[in-house]
N, C-alpha and C positions, 0 to 999 in steps of 0.2 A: 503494500500500500504506499502510495506517494503522499507525504505530509505536506500540507499546504505551505507555501513559502511566505505567505502573509504573516505566519506566526511569528516570525522574527521581528515584525513591526509592532506586535501587540504583546510584548513580553510581560507587561504588568498584569495580565489577566491569566496567565499560565500558572497552573499549580500542579504538584505531584500529589495525587489523591491516594490516601491510604485508609485501610480499614483498621480499627482498633477494637480489641475485645475487652469489655468490662466483665470479668469473671469474678464473682463473689461467692464465698464459702464461709459459713459461720460468721457472718459479718466482717470478713476480711477480704481484702482486694488483692488479686494476683498481679504482681509486676514482674517484669523480666529485665535482665541486663545483657545486652549483646556484647560480643567479643571486642568490637572496635569503639564502644561507647563507655563513657564514664557516668552516665546517668541511668536511672530506672525508666522504664516505659511500659506502656500497656501492650500486651501481646498483639501482634499484627504488623502490617507493612503495606507496601505499595501495591496498588491494583495495576496489573499488567495490561498492556494494550488489548483489547478485545475480551477481557476477562470480566465476569460478573462480580458484583459485590460479594455474593454468597460463595463463588468459587475462590475468590481472593481470601475470604475469611477462612475457608476450609484449609486452603493451601498454607496460609501463614501460621494457623494454629497447629497444623501437622508439623511444619518446619521448625517451629519454636518450642512446642510442647509435646510432640509425639502423639498427639490425639488423632485417631482416625476420623474421617468424615462422617462415618456412621454414628460416632459418639458425640458429635457436636450439635448441640441444640440451640436454635435461635429463631425468633420470629422475624428477624431482619428489620425490625423497627429501628429507625435511626433515633437514638436518644440524645445525641449531642454532635454538633459539628463545630470545628474550630480551625481557624487559620493559625498556623503555628510557626515554627522556626523556618528560616531560610537556610536551606542546605545546598551548598555549591550554587549559589545565586538562584535557587528555585524555591518559591514558597510552598509550604506544605499545607494541604487541606486534609484534615483528619476526620473520618466518619466513625463515630462510636456506636457500637451495637452491644446489647446485653447478650451474653453467651453462657450457656451451661454445659459443662463437661464433667465426665466422671473424674473427680480429683485424684483418685487413687491411681489413674492411668497416666497422670502427668509425669514426664521424665525430662531430664536434660537432654538437649540435642546439640548438634554441632553449631547451631545458629546462636545459641545463648551460652553465657558463662554461668548464669545463676538465675533462678526464679525464687521468689519469696512472697509470703502472704503478709499484708500489712493491715493494721487497724486504720480506720478512717482517719483518726486523729494524728496518725503519723504521716499522712500524705503531704501536709504543708511544710514539714521539716525536711522532706526528701528532695534530692536533686533529681527532678523528673524531667524528661525530655520536653522541651517547650512544644506542647501539643496545641495550644490555643493562646490567643492574645489575652484572654481573661480566664485564668485558672479558677477564679472564684466561681464562675458559672459552671465550669466542669465539675468542680468539687461539690456544688450544690446538687447537681444531677446525680452524682455518685451517692451522696448522702440519702437521697430520695430512694435509690435502689437498695442501699444497705438496710434502710429502715424497713423495707418491705420483704427482705429476703429472710 
């Protein structure tokens, strides 16, 4: 597929779109740390060209947590979107989805160096990848889901 050359003229509206999984278990939030990052992040990553949100979510959770597609549950309702960090001069757009997985099946993979469960109160003190320009709105959304979990 040929990419439209006009895109170079409208670089301020281009984004790298990523899916991010909000996984909660016993009121704790799962975060991961990738090999080349110094910060914690929500499991997930970029949507590849031609890939659906669901396919990207399944692929990323498998790559980072080793959970098979059949074990990933989500209604695919977008619970939060955020414009985040600029990485290599490309702004990130993150789509957050609530996801359920069998927590006993989570394992370390070659894509991450660590995963860890955090209490909601710990989030603000963590160095979390800049996923949105307003972390307060993201944290409020997370708190709503922790309260109903």
